[in-house]
mmCIF file of the N, C-alpha and C atoms, coordinates in Angstrom:
data_MODEL
# 
_entry.id   MODEL 
# 
loop_
_atom_site.group_PDB 
_atom_site.id 
_atom_site.type_symbol 
_atom_site.label_atom_id 
_atom_site.label_alt_id 
_atom_site.label_comp_id 
_atom_site.label_asym_id 
_atom_site.label_entity_id 
_atom_site.label_seq_id 
_atom_site.pdbx_PDB_ins_code 
_atom_site.Cartn_x 
_atom_site.Cartn_y 
_atom_site.Cartn_z 
_atom_site.occupancy 
_atom_site.B_iso_or_equiv 
_atom_site.pdbx_formal_charge 
_atom_site.auth_seq_id 
_atom_site.auth_comp_id 
_atom_site.auth_asym_id 
_atom_site.auth_atom_id 
_atom_site.pdbx_PDB_model_num 
ATOM 1   N N  . MET A 1 1  ? 6.924  -23.045 -13.528 1.00 0.00 ? 1  MET A N  1 
ATOM 2   C CA . MET A 1 1  ? 6.421  -22.287 -12.376 1.00 0.00 ? 1  MET A CA 1 
ATOM 3   C C  . MET A 1 1  ? 4.973  -22.678 -12.098 1.00 0.00 ? 1  MET A C  1 
ATOM 4   N N  . ASN A 1 2  ? 4.648  -22.869 -10.875 1.00 0.00 ? 2  ASN A N  1 
ATOM 5   C CA . ASN A 1 2  ? 3.294  -23.224 -10.482 1.00 0.00 ? 2  ASN A CA 1 
ATOM 6   C C  . ASN A 1 2  ? 2.439  -21.965 -10.434 1.00 0.00 ? 2  ASN A C  1 
ATOM 7   N N  . LYS A 1 3  ? 1.588  -21.804 -11.441 1.00 0.00 ? 3  LYS A N  1 
ATOM 8   C CA . LYS A 1 3  ? 0.741  -20.595 -11.525 1.00 0.00 ? 3  LYS A CA 1 
ATOM 9   C C  . LYS A 1 3  ? -0.224 -20.490 -10.345 1.00 0.00 ? 3  LYS A C  1 
ATOM 10  N N  . GLN A 1 4  ? -0.527 -21.610 -9.730  1.00 0.00 ? 4  GLN A N  1 
ATOM 11  C CA . GLN A 1 4  ? -1.426 -21.602 -8.578  1.00 0.00 ? 4  GLN A CA 1 
ATOM 12  C C  . GLN A 1 4  ? -0.814 -20.827 -7.408  1.00 0.00 ? 4  GLN A C  1 
ATOM 13  N N  . HIS A 1 5  ? 0.517  -20.827 -7.339  1.00 0.00 ? 5  HIS A N  1 
ATOM 14  C CA . HIS A 1 5  ? 1.200  -20.139 -6.256  1.00 0.00 ? 5  HIS A CA 1 
ATOM 15  C C  . HIS A 1 5  ? 1.997  -18.946 -6.776  1.00 0.00 ? 5  HIS A C  1 
ATOM 16  N N  . TYR A 1 6  ? 1.509  -18.340 -7.848  1.00 0.00 ? 6  TYR A N  1 
ATOM 17  C CA . TYR A 1 6  ? 2.145  -17.172 -8.461  1.00 0.00 ? 6  TYR A CA 1 
ATOM 18  C C  . TYR A 1 6  ? 1.207  -15.989 -8.285  1.00 0.00 ? 6  TYR A C  1 
ATOM 19  N N  . PHE A 1 7  ? 1.755  -14.894 -7.763  1.00 0.00 ? 7  PHE A N  1 
ATOM 20  C CA . PHE A 1 7  ? 0.932  -13.719 -7.489  1.00 0.00 ? 7  PHE A CA 1 
ATOM 21  C C  . PHE A 1 7  ? 1.592  -12.485 -8.079  1.00 0.00 ? 7  PHE A C  1 
ATOM 22  N N  . ASP A 1 8  ? 0.802  -11.572 -8.554  1.00 0.00 ? 8  ASP A N  1 
ATOM 23  C CA . ASP A 1 8  ? 1.275  -10.379 -9.258  1.00 0.00 ? 8  ASP A CA 1 
ATOM 24  C C  . ASP A 1 8  ? 0.661  -9.160  -8.565  1.00 0.00 ? 8  ASP A C  1 
ATOM 25  N N  . TYR A 1 9  ? 1.531  -8.319  -8.011  1.00 0.00 ? 9  TYR A N  1 
ATOM 26  C CA . TYR A 1 9  ? 1.069  -7.118  -7.301  1.00 0.00 ? 9  TYR A CA 1 
ATOM 27  C C  . TYR A 1 9  ? 1.924  -5.923  -7.693  1.00 0.00 ? 9  TYR A C  1 
ATOM 28  N N  . ALA A 1 10 ? 1.413  -4.739  -7.481  1.00 0.00 ? 10 ALA A N  1 
ATOM 29  C CA . ALA A 1 10 ? 2.179  -3.520  -7.740  1.00 0.00 ? 10 ALA A CA 1 
ATOM 30  C C  . ALA A 1 10 ? 3.355  -3.400  -6.768  1.00 0.00 ? 10 ALA A C  1 
ATOM 31  N N  . ARG A 1 11 ? 3.120  -3.802  -5.515  1.00 0.00 ? 11 ARG A N  1 
ATOM 32  C CA . ARG A 1 11 ? 4.163  -3.754  -4.477  1.00 0.00 ? 11 ARG A CA 1 
ATOM 33  C C  . ARG A 1 11 ? 4.317  -5.144  -3.874  1.00 0.00 ? 11 ARG A C  1 
ATOM 34  N N  . LEU A 1 12 ? 5.396  -5.339  -3.104  1.00 0.00 ? 12 LEU A N  1 
ATOM 35  C CA . LEU A 1 12 ? 5.581  -6.623  -2.426  1.00 0.00 ? 12 LEU A CA 1 
ATOM 36  C C  . LEU A 1 12 ? 4.433  -6.783  -1.429  1.00 0.00 ? 12 LEU A C  1 
ATOM 37  N N  . THR A 1 13 ? 3.582  -7.746  -1.706  1.00 0.00 ? 13 THR A N  1 
ATOM 38  C CA . THR A 1 13 ? 2.352  -7.941  -0.942  1.00 0.00 ? 13 THR A CA 1 
ATOM 39  C C  . THR A 1 13 ? 2.238  -9.394  -0.514  1.00 0.00 ? 13 THR A C  1 
ATOM 40  N N  . PHE A 1 14 ? 1.891  -9.590  0.735   1.00 0.00 ? 14 PHE A N  1 
ATOM 41  C CA . PHE A 1 14 ? 1.690  -10.927 1.273   1.00 0.00 ? 14 PHE A CA 1 
ATOM 42  C C  . PHE A 1 14 ? 0.219  -11.074 1.656   1.00 0.00 ? 14 PHE A C  1 
ATOM 43  N N  . MET A 1 15 ? -0.457 -12.011 0.997   1.00 0.00 ? 15 MET A N  1 
ATOM 44  C CA . MET A 1 15 ? -1.873 -12.275 1.260   1.00 0.00 ? 15 MET A CA 1 
ATOM 45  C C  . MET A 1 15 ? -1.984 -13.505 2.156   1.00 0.00 ? 15 MET A C  1 
ATOM 46  N N  . LYS A 1 16 ? -2.570 -13.321 3.313   1.00 0.00 ? 16 LYS A N  1 
ATOM 47  C CA . LYS A 1 16 ? -2.692 -14.393 4.303   1.00 0.00 ? 16 LYS A CA 1 
ATOM 48  C C  . LYS A 1 16 ? -3.374 -15.633 3.720   1.00 0.00 ? 16 LYS A C  1 
ATOM 49  N N  . LYS A 1 17 ? -4.467 -15.456 3.002   1.00 0.00 ? 17 LYS A N  1 
ATOM 50  C CA . LYS A 1 17 ? -5.219 -16.607 2.480   1.00 0.00 ? 17 LYS A CA 1 
ATOM 51  C C  . LYS A 1 17 ? -4.390 -17.414 1.477   1.00 0.00 ? 17 LYS A C  1 
ATOM 52  N N  . ASN A 1 18 ? -3.486 -16.769 0.770   1.00 0.00 ? 18 ASN A N  1 
ATOM 53  C CA . ASN A 1 18 ? -2.660 -17.471 -0.218  1.00 0.00 ? 18 ASN A CA 1 
ATOM 54  C C  . ASN A 1 18 ? -1.484 -18.205 0.424   1.00 0.00 ? 18 ASN A C  1 
ATOM 55  N N  . ILE A 1 19 ? -0.962 -17.665 1.495   1.00 0.00 ? 19 ILE A N  1 
ATOM 56  C CA . ILE A 1 19 ? 0.233  -18.230 2.124   1.00 0.00 ? 19 ILE A CA 1 
ATOM 57  C C  . ILE A 1 19 ? -0.119 -19.273 3.187   1.00 0.00 ? 19 ILE A C  1 
ATOM 58  N N  . ASP A 1 20 ? -1.088 -18.968 4.013   1.00 0.00 ? 20 ASP A N  1 
ATOM 59  C CA . ASP A 1 20 ? -1.405 -19.868 5.132   1.00 0.00 ? 20 ASP A CA 1 
ATOM 60  C C  . ASP A 1 20 ? -1.948 -21.214 4.693   1.00 0.00 ? 20 ASP A C  1 
ATOM 61  N N  . SER A 1 21 ? -2.470 -21.303 3.476   1.00 0.00 ? 21 SER A N  1 
ATOM 62  C CA . SER A 1 21 ? -3.000 -22.578 2.977   1.00 0.00 ? 21 SER A CA 1 
ATOM 63  C C  . SER A 1 21 ? -1.894 -23.523 2.485   1.00 0.00 ? 21 SER A C  1 
ATOM 64  N N  . LEU A 1 22 ? -0.661 -23.018 2.361   1.00 0.00 ? 22 LEU A N  1 
ATOM 65  C CA . LEU A 1 22 ? 0.461  -23.818 1.874   1.00 0.00 ? 22 LEU A CA 1 
ATOM 66  C C  . LEU A 1 22 ? 1.069  -24.668 2.980   1.00 0.00 ? 22 LEU A C  1 
ATOM 67  N N  . ASN A 1 23 ? 1.734  -25.753 2.588   1.00 0.00 ? 23 ASN A N  1 
ATOM 68  C CA . ASN A 1 23 ? 2.564  -26.516 3.527   1.00 0.00 ? 23 ASN A CA 1 
ATOM 69  C C  . ASN A 1 23 ? 3.847  -25.727 3.733   1.00 0.00 ? 23 ASN A C  1 
ATOM 70  N N  . ASP A 1 24 ? 4.540  -25.965 4.824   1.00 0.00 ? 24 ASP A N  1 
ATOM 71  C CA . ASP A 1 24 ? 5.754  -25.203 5.144   1.00 0.00 ? 24 ASP A CA 1 
ATOM 72  C C  . ASP A 1 24 ? 6.807  -25.241 4.039   1.00 0.00 ? 24 ASP A C  1 
ATOM 73  N N  . ASP A 1 25 ? 6.906  -26.363 3.335   1.00 0.00 ? 25 ASP A N  1 
ATOM 74  C CA . ASP A 1 25 ? 7.943  -26.506 2.307   1.00 0.00 ? 25 ASP A CA 1 
ATOM 75  C C  . ASP A 1 25 ? 7.471  -26.130 0.904   1.00 0.00 ? 25 ASP A C  1 
ATOM 76  N N  . GLU A 1 26 ? 6.229  -25.673 0.765   1.00 0.00 ? 26 GLU A N  1 
ATOM 77  C CA . GLU A 1 26 ? 5.724  -25.236 -0.541  1.00 0.00 ? 26 GLU A CA 1 
ATOM 78  C C  . GLU A 1 26 ? 6.168  -23.810 -0.828  1.00 0.00 ? 26 GLU A C  1 
ATOM 79  N N  . SER A 1 27 ? 6.534  -23.576 -2.071  1.00 0.00 ? 27 SER A N  1 
ATOM 80  C CA . SER A 1 27 ? 6.998  -22.250 -2.496  1.00 0.00 ? 27 SER A CA 1 
ATOM 81  C C  . SER A 1 27 ? 5.870  -21.438 -3.108  1.00 0.00 ? 27 SER A C  1 
ATOM 82  N N  . PHE A 1 28 ? 6.030  -20.133 -3.024  1.00 0.00 ? 28 PHE A N  1 
ATOM 83  C CA . PHE A 1 28 ? 5.149  -19.210 -3.740  1.00 0.00 ? 28 PHE A CA 1 
ATOM 84  C C  . PHE A 1 28 ? 6.022  -18.123 -4.351  1.00 0.00 ? 28 PHE A C  1 
ATOM 85  N N  . THR A 1 29 ? 5.508  -17.512 -5.395  1.00 0.00 ? 29 THR A N  1 
ATOM 86  C CA . THR A 1 29 ? 6.246  -16.494 -6.129  1.00 0.00 ? 29 THR A CA 1 
ATOM 87  C C  . THR A 1 29 ? 5.408  -15.228 -6.214  1.00 0.00 ? 29 THR A C  1 
ATOM 88  N N  . ILE A 1 30 ? 6.068  -14.108 -5.985  1.00 0.00 ? 30 ILE A N  1 
ATOM 89  C CA . ILE A 1 30 ? 5.404  -12.811 -6.086  1.00 0.00 ? 30 ILE A CA 1 
ATOM 90  C C  . ILE A 1 30 ? 6.162  -11.964 -7.101  1.00 0.00 ? 30 ILE A C  1 
ATOM 91  N N  . TYR A 1 31 ? 5.449  -11.504 -8.114  1.00 0.00 ? 31 TYR A N  1 
ATOM 92  C CA . TYR A 1 31 ? 6.014  -10.569 -9.080  1.00 0.00 ? 31 TYR A CA 1 
ATOM 93  C C  . TYR A 1 31 ? 5.595  -9.167  -8.647  1.00 0.00 ? 31 TYR A C  1 
ATOM 94  N N  . VAL A 1 32 ? 6.573  -8.279  -8.486  1.00 0.00 ? 32 VAL A N  1 
ATOM 95  C CA . VAL A 1 32 ? 6.316  -6.895  -8.068  1.00 0.00 ? 32 VAL A CA 1 
ATOM 96  C C  . VAL A 1 32 ? 6.422  -5.999  -9.307  1.00 0.00 ? 32 VAL A C  1 
ATOM 97  N N  . ARG A 1 33 ? 5.276  -5.571  -9.816  1.00 0.00 ? 33 ARG A N  1 
ATOM 98  C CA . ARG A 1 33 ? 5.230  -4.782  -11.051 1.00 0.00 ? 33 ARG A CA 1 
ATOM 99  C C  . ARG A 1 33 ? 5.992  -3.466  -10.947 1.00 0.00 ? 33 ARG A C  1 
ATOM 100 N N  . ASN A 1 34 ? 5.855  -2.753  -9.848  1.00 0.00 ? 34 ASN A N  1 
ATOM 101 C CA . ASN A 1 34 ? 6.499  -1.438  -9.725  1.00 0.00 ? 34 ASN A CA 1 
ATOM 102 C C  . ASN A 1 34 ? 8.013  -1.507  -9.871  1.00 0.00 ? 34 ASN A C  1 
ATOM 103 N N  . ASP A 1 35 ? 8.604  -2.620  -9.453  1.00 0.00 ? 35 ASP A N  1 
ATOM 104 C CA . ASP A 1 35 ? 10.059 -2.777  -9.491  1.00 0.00 ? 35 ASP A CA 1 
ATOM 105 C C  . ASP A 1 35 ? 10.523 -3.765  -10.562 1.00 0.00 ? 35 ASP A C  1 
ATOM 106 N N  . ASN A 1 36 ? 9.566  -4.430  -11.216 1.00 0.00 ? 36 ASN A N  1 
ATOM 107 C CA . ASN A 1 36 ? 9.861  -5.483  -12.194 1.00 0.00 ? 36 ASN A CA 1 
ATOM 108 C C  . ASN A 1 36 ? 10.797 -6.525  -11.581 1.00 0.00 ? 36 ASN A C  1 
ATOM 109 N N  . GLU A 1 37 ? 10.414 -6.995  -10.391 1.00 0.00 ? 37 GLU A N  1 
ATOM 110 C CA . GLU A 1 37 ? 11.206 -7.979  -9.658  1.00 0.00 ? 37 GLU A CA 1 
ATOM 111 C C  . GLU A 1 37 ? 10.318 -9.146  -9.241  1.00 0.00 ? 37 GLU A C  1 
ATOM 112 N N  . THR A 1 38 ? 10.933 -10.323 -9.171  1.00 0.00 ? 38 THR A N  1 
ATOM 113 C CA . THR A 1 38 ? 10.217 -11.535 -8.803  1.00 0.00 ? 38 THR A CA 1 
ATOM 114 C C  . THR A 1 38 ? 10.904 -12.185 -7.611  1.00 0.00 ? 38 THR A C  1 
ATOM 115 N N  . PHE A 1 39 ? 10.124 -12.576 -6.628  1.00 0.00 ? 39 PHE A N  1 
ATOM 116 C CA . PHE A 1 39 ? 10.624 -13.200 -5.408  1.00 0.00 ? 39 PHE A CA 1 
ATOM 117 C C  . PHE A 1 39 ? 9.954  -14.562 -5.221  1.00 0.00 ? 39 PHE A C  1 
ATOM 118 N N  . THR A 1 40 ? 10.753 -15.572 -4.880  1.00 0.00 ? 40 THR A N  1 
ATOM 119 C CA . THR A 1 40 ? 10.220 -16.901 -4.595  1.00 0.00 ? 40 THR A CA 1 
ATOM 120 C C  . THR A 1 40 ? 10.763 -17.372 -3.250  1.00 0.00 ? 40 THR A C  1 
ATOM 121 N N  . MET A 1 41 ? 9.861  -17.894 -2.432  1.00 0.00 ? 41 MET A N  1 
ATOM 122 C CA . MET A 1 41 ? 10.240 -18.398 -1.110  1.00 0.00 ? 41 MET A CA 1 
ATOM 123 C C  . MET A 1 41 ? 9.237  -19.450 -0.678  1.00 0.00 ? 41 MET A C  1 
ATOM 124 N N  . THR A 1 42 ? 9.613  -20.228 0.323   1.00 0.00 ? 42 THR A N  1 
ATOM 125 C CA . THR A 1 42 ? 8.678  -21.187 0.900   1.00 0.00 ? 42 THR A CA 1 
ATOM 126 C C  . THR A 1 42 ? 7.874  -20.489 1.997   1.00 0.00 ? 42 THR A C  1 
ATOM 127 N N  . LYS A 1 43 ? 6.824  -21.151 2.405   1.00 0.00 ? 43 LYS A N  1 
ATOM 128 C CA . LYS A 1 43 ? 6.040  -20.623 3.528   1.00 0.00 ? 43 LYS A CA 1 
ATOM 129 C C  . LYS A 1 43 ? 6.931  -20.516 4.767   1.00 0.00 ? 43 LYS A C  1 
ATOM 130 N N  . LYS A 1 44 ? 7.783  -21.523 4.976   1.00 0.00 ? 44 LYS A N  1 
ATOM 131 C CA . LYS A 1 44 ? 8.688  -21.501 6.127   1.00 0.00 ? 44 LYS A CA 1 
ATOM 132 C C  . LYS A 1 44 ? 9.642  -20.311 6.045   1.00 0.00 ? 44 LYS A C  1 
ATOM 133 N N  . ASP A 1 45 ? 10.217 -20.074 4.854   1.00 0.00 ? 45 ASP A N  1 
ATOM 134 C CA . ASP A 1 45 ? 11.087 -18.906 4.661   1.00 0.00 ? 45 ASP A CA 1 
ATOM 135 C C  . ASP A 1 45 ? 10.354 -17.626 5.026   1.00 0.00 ? 45 ASP A C  1 
ATOM 136 N N  . PHE A 1 46 ? 9.133  -17.513 4.541   1.00 0.00 ? 46 PHE A N  1 
ATOM 137 C CA . PHE A 1 46 ? 8.329  -16.319 4.809   1.00 0.00 ? 46 PHE A CA 1 
ATOM 138 C C  . PHE A 1 46 ? 8.124  -16.116 6.307   1.00 0.00 ? 46 PHE A C  1 
ATOM 139 N N  . TYR A 1 47 ? 7.718  -17.178 7.003   1.00 0.00 ? 47 TYR A N  1 
ATOM 140 C CA . TYR A 1 47 ? 7.456  -17.071 8.442   1.00 0.00 ? 47 TYR A CA 1 
ATOM 141 C C  . TYR A 1 47 ? 8.713  -16.707 9.230   1.00 0.00 ? 47 TYR A C  1 
ATOM 142 N N  . GLU A 1 48 ? 9.863  -17.227 8.781   1.00 0.00 ? 48 GLU A N  1 
ATOM 143 C CA . GLU A 1 48 ? 11.105 -16.935 9.488   1.00 0.00 ? 48 GLU A CA 1 
ATOM 144 C C  . GLU A 1 48 ? 11.652 -15.546 9.166   1.00 0.00 ? 48 GLU A C  1 
ATOM 145 N N  . THR A 1 49 ? 11.633 -15.164 7.911   1.00 0.00 ? 49 THR A N  1 
ATOM 146 C CA . THR A 1 49 ? 12.218 -13.889 7.489   1.00 0.00 ? 49 THR A CA 1 
ATOM 147 C C  . THR A 1 49 ? 11.301 -12.705 7.748   1.00 0.00 ? 49 THR A C  1 
ATOM 148 N N  . PHE A 1 50 ? 10.014 -12.921 7.601   1.00 0.00 ? 50 PHE A N  1 
ATOM 149 C CA . PHE A 1 50 ? 9.049  -11.826 7.724   1.00 0.00 ? 50 PHE A CA 1 
ATOM 150 C C  . PHE A 1 50 ? 8.132  -12.023 8.935   1.00 0.00 ? 50 PHE A C  1 
ATOM 151 N N  . SER A 1 51 ? 8.725  -12.397 10.059  1.00 0.00 ? 51 SER A N  1 
ATOM 152 C CA . SER A 1 51 ? 7.923  -12.610 11.274  1.00 0.00 ? 51 SER A CA 1 
ATOM 153 C C  . SER A 1 51 ? 7.195  -11.332 11.693  1.00 0.00 ? 51 SER A C  1 
ATOM 154 N N  . ASN A 1 52 ? 7.798  -10.180 11.374  1.00 0.00 ? 52 ASN A N  1 
ATOM 155 C CA . ASN A 1 52 ? 7.119  -8.910  11.679  1.00 0.00 ? 52 ASN A CA 1 
ATOM 156 C C  . ASN A 1 52 ? 5.820  -8.783  10.892  1.00 0.00 ? 52 ASN A C  1 
ATOM 157 N N  . VAL A 1 53 ? 5.812  -9.278  9.670   1.00 0.00 ? 53 VAL A N  1 
ATOM 158 C CA . VAL A 1 53 ? 4.603  -9.241  8.840   1.00 0.00 ? 53 VAL A CA 1 
ATOM 159 C C  . VAL A 1 53 ? 3.566  -10.207 9.400   1.00 0.00 ? 53 VAL A C  1 
ATOM 160 N N  . VAL A 1 54 ? 3.994  -11.438 9.670   1.00 0.00 ? 54 VAL A N  1 
ATOM 161 C CA . VAL A 1 54 ? 3.091  -12.476 10.184  1.00 0.00 ? 54 VAL A CA 1 
ATOM 162 C C  . VAL A 1 54 ? 2.395  -12.006 11.459  1.00 0.00 ? 54 VAL A C  1 
ATOM 163 N N  . ASN A 1 55 ? 3.108  -11.274 12.298  1.00 0.00 ? 55 ASN A N  1 
ATOM 164 C CA . ASN A 1 55 ? 2.545  -10.812 13.572  1.00 0.00 ? 55 ASN A CA 1 
ATOM 165 C C  . ASN A 1 55 ? 1.838  -9.467  13.498  1.00 0.00 ? 55 ASN A C  1 
ATOM 166 N N  . SER A 1 56 ? 1.792  -8.876  12.317  1.00 0.00 ? 56 SER A N  1 
ATOM 167 C CA . SER A 1 56 ? 1.163  -7.561  12.170  1.00 0.00 ? 56 SER A CA 1 
ATOM 168 C C  . SER A 1 56 ? -0.362 -7.653  12.132  1.00 0.00 ? 56 SER A C  1 
ATOM 169 N N  . LYS A 1 57 ? -1.005 -6.608  12.566  1.00 0.00 ? 57 LYS A N  1 
ATOM 170 C CA . LYS A 1 57 ? -2.467 -6.524  12.538  1.00 0.00 ? 57 LYS A CA 1 
ATOM 171 C C  . LYS A 1 57 ? -2.962 -6.582  11.091  1.00 0.00 ? 57 LYS A C  1 
ATOM 172 N N  . SER A 1 58 ? -2.232 -5.931  10.202  1.00 0.00 ? 58 SER A N  1 
ATOM 173 C CA . SER A 1 58 ? -2.609 -5.888  8.796   1.00 0.00 ? 58 SER A CA 1 
ATOM 174 C C  . SER A 1 58 ? -2.633 -7.286  8.175   1.00 0.00 ? 58 SER A C  1 
ATOM 175 N N  . TYR A 1 59 ? -1.582 -8.066  8.370   1.00 0.00 ? 59 TYR A N  1 
ATOM 176 C CA . TYR A 1 59 ? -1.523 -9.423  7.814   1.00 0.00 ? 59 TYR A CA 1 
ATOM 177 C C  . TYR A 1 59 ? -2.600 -10.301 8.443   1.00 0.00 ? 59 TYR A C  1 
ATOM 178 N N  . LYS A 1 60 ? -2.759 -10.193 9.729   1.00 0.00 ? 60 LYS A N  1 
ATOM 179 C CA . LYS A 1 60 ? -3.780 -10.992 10.410  1.00 0.00 ? 60 LYS A CA 1 
ATOM 180 C C  . LYS A 1 60 ? -5.176 -10.666 9.889   1.00 0.00 ? 60 LYS A C  1 
ATOM 181 N N  . SER A 1 61 ? -5.345 -9.438  9.384   1.00 0.00 ? 61 SER A N  1 
ATOM 182 C CA . SER A 1 61 ? -6.621 -9.021  8.810   1.00 0.00 ? 61 SER A CA 1 
ATOM 183 C C  . SER A 1 61 ? -6.761 -9.412  7.338   1.00 0.00 ? 61 SER A C  1 
ATOM 184 N N  . GLY A 1 62 ? -5.667 -9.879  6.730   1.00 0.00 ? 62 GLY A N  1 
ATOM 185 C CA . GLY A 1 62 ? -5.792 -10.322 5.345   1.00 0.00 ? 62 GLY A CA 1 
ATOM 186 C C  . GLY A 1 62 ? -4.582 -10.121 4.464   1.00 0.00 ? 62 GLY A C  1 
ATOM 187 N N  . ASN A 1 63 ? -3.889 -8.980  4.598   1.00 0.00 ? 63 ASN A N  1 
ATOM 188 C CA . ASN A 1 63 ? -2.710 -8.774  3.748   1.00 0.00 ? 63 ASN A CA 1 
ATOM 189 C C  . ASN A 1 63 ? -1.803 -7.707  4.322   1.00 0.00 ? 63 ASN A C  1 
ATOM 190 N N  . TYR A 1 64 ? -0.572 -7.736  3.823   1.00 0.00 ? 64 TYR A N  1 
ATOM 191 C CA . TYR A 1 64 ? 0.432  -6.752  4.224   1.00 0.00 ? 64 TYR A CA 1 
ATOM 192 C C  . TYR A 1 64 ? 1.227  -6.413  2.983   1.00 0.00 ? 64 TYR A C  1 
ATOM 193 N N  . ASN A 1 65 ? 1.447  -5.115  2.741   1.00 0.00 ? 65 ASN A N  1 
ATOM 194 C CA . ASN A 1 65 ? 2.291  -4.750  1.601   1.00 0.00 ? 65 ASN A CA 1 
ATOM 195 C C  . ASN A 1 65 ? 3.287  -3.681  2.002   1.00 0.00 ? 65 ASN A C  1 
ATOM 196 N N  . TYR A 1 66 ? 4.425  -3.753  1.336   1.00 0.00 ? 66 TYR A N  1 
ATOM 197 C CA . TYR A 1 66 ? 5.512  -2.808  1.576   1.00 0.00 ? 66 TYR A CA 1 
ATOM 198 C C  . TYR A 1 66 ? 5.465  -1.694  0.544   1.00 0.00 ? 66 TYR A C  1 
ATOM 199 N N  . LEU A 1 67 ? 5.605  -0.457  0.981   1.00 0.00 ? 67 LEU A N  1 
ATOM 200 C CA . LEU A 1 67 ? 5.732  0.670   0.068   1.00 0.00 ? 67 LEU A CA 1 
ATOM 201 C C  . LEU A 1 67 ? 7.014  0.525   -0.734  1.00 0.00 ? 67 LEU A C  1 
ATOM 202 N N  . LYS A 1 68 ? 8.096  0.137   -0.042  1.00 0.00 ? 68 LYS A N  1 
ATOM 203 C CA . LYS A 1 68 ? 9.402  -0.084  -0.659  1.00 0.00 ? 68 LYS A CA 1 
ATOM 204 C C  . LYS A 1 68 ? 9.854  -1.479  -0.233  1.00 0.00 ? 68 LYS A C  1 
ATOM 205 N N  . THR A 1 69 ? 10.309 -2.261  -1.195  1.00 0.00 ? 69 THR A N  1 
ATOM 206 C CA . THR A 1 69 ? 10.743 -3.627  -0.899  1.00 0.00 ? 69 THR A CA 1 
ATOM 207 C C  . THR A 1 69 ? 11.915 -3.603  0.086   1.00 0.00 ? 69 THR A C  1 
ATOM 208 N N  . PRO A 1 70 ? 11.799 -4.329  1.206   1.00 0.00 ? 70 PRO A N  1 
ATOM 209 C CA . PRO A 1 70 ? 12.874 -4.326  2.212   1.00 0.00 ? 70 PRO A CA 1 
ATOM 210 C C  . PRO A 1 70 ? 14.082 -5.144  1.737   1.00 0.00 ? 70 PRO A C  1 
ATOM 211 N N  . SER A 1 71 ? 15.238 -4.786  2.235   1.00 0.00 ? 71 SER A N  1 
ATOM 212 C CA . SER A 1 71 ? 16.468 -5.466  1.822   1.00 0.00 ? 71 SER A CA 1 
ATOM 213 C C  . SER A 1 71 ? 16.431 -6.962  2.134   1.00 0.00 ? 71 SER A C  1 
ATOM 214 N N  . LYS A 1 72 ? 15.777 -7.360  3.217   1.00 0.00 ? 72 LYS A N  1 
ATOM 215 C CA . LYS A 1 72 ? 15.739 -8.780  3.574   1.00 0.00 ? 72 LYS A CA 1 
ATOM 216 C C  . LYS A 1 72 ? 15.008 -9.633  2.542   1.00 0.00 ? 72 LYS A C  1 
ATOM 217 N N  . ALA A 1 73 ? 14.236 -9.014  1.676   1.00 0.00 ? 73 ALA A N  1 
ATOM 218 C CA . ALA A 1 73 ? 13.518 -9.771  0.641   1.00 0.00 ? 73 ALA A CA 1 
ATOM 219 C C  . ALA A 1 73 ? 14.435 -10.183 -0.502  1.00 0.00 ? 73 ALA A C  1 
ATOM 220 N N  . TYR A 1 74 ? 15.541 -9.479  -0.674  1.00 0.00 ? 74 TYR A N  1 
ATOM 221 C CA . TYR A 1 74 ? 16.383 -9.702  -1.850  1.00 0.00 ? 74 TYR A CA 1 
ATOM 222 C C  . TYR A 1 74 ? 17.105 -11.046 -1.874  1.00 0.00 ? 74 TYR A C  1 
ATOM 223 N N  . LYS A 1 75 ? 17.161 -11.753 -0.759  1.00 0.00 ? 75 LYS A N  1 
ATOM 224 C CA . LYS A 1 75 ? 17.763 -13.084 -0.820  1.00 0.00 ? 75 LYS A CA 1 
ATOM 225 C C  . LYS A 1 75 ? 16.823 -14.068 -1.534  1.00 0.00 ? 75 LYS A C  1 
ATOM 226 N N  . TYR A 1 76 ? 15.589 -13.650 -1.777  1.00 0.00 ? 76 TYR A N  1 
ATOM 227 C CA . TYR A 1 76 ? 14.614 -14.476 -2.492  1.00 0.00 ? 76 TYR A CA 1 
ATOM 228 C C  . TYR A 1 76 ? 14.375 -13.996 -3.924  1.00 0.00 ? 76 TYR A C  1 
ATOM 229 N N  . LEU A 1 77 ? 15.165 -13.025 -4.356  1.00 0.00 ? 77 LEU A N  1 
ATOM 230 C CA . LEU A 1 77 ? 15.017 -12.477 -5.706  1.00 0.00 ? 77 LEU A CA 1 
ATOM 231 C C  . LEU A 1 77 ? 15.426 -13.519 -6.743  1.00 0.00 ? 77 LEU A C  1 
ATOM 232 N N  . VAL A 1 78 ? 14.598 -13.673 -7.761  1.00 0.00 ? 78 VAL A N  1 
ATOM 233 C CA . VAL A 1 78 ? 14.911 -14.558 -8.891  1.00 0.00 ? 78 VAL A CA 1 
ATOM 234 C C  . VAL A 1 78 ? 14.938 -13.740 -10.163 1.00 0.00 ? 78 VAL A C  1 
ATOM 235 N N  . LYS A 1 79 ? 15.612 -14.254 -11.174 1.00 0.00 ? 79 LYS A N  1 
ATOM 236 C CA . LYS A 1 79 ? 15.686 -13.540 -12.447 1.00 0.00 ? 79 LYS A CA 1 
ATOM 237 C C  . LYS A 1 79 ? 14.343 -13.586 -13.141 1.00 0.00 ? 79 LYS A C  1 
ATOM 238 N N  . ASN A 1 80 ? 13.987 -12.471 -13.748 1.00 0.00 ? 80 ASN A N  1 
ATOM 239 C CA . ASN A 1 80 ? 12.725 -12.413 -14.514 1.00 0.00 ? 80 ASN A CA 1 
ATOM 240 C C  . ASN A 1 80 ? 12.936 -13.001 -15.885 1.00 0.00 ? 80 ASN A C  1 
# 
């Protein structure tokens, strides 16, 4: 696993500075401590699946986090 693109948060959180610097085909991994779940996706996957996040005021300001992990994220779930 590329630790450079590995992030650990209490909730599913997308940080603009960490994602926007990647190439479209580069993957990143987010470990969600509250749920003990790990998600891996490419920047392209993120932009396509979470377009609502990308277009949100919160993400544009720096980050977006979900109180509860949305069902659409589970196609990126990996085993811990």
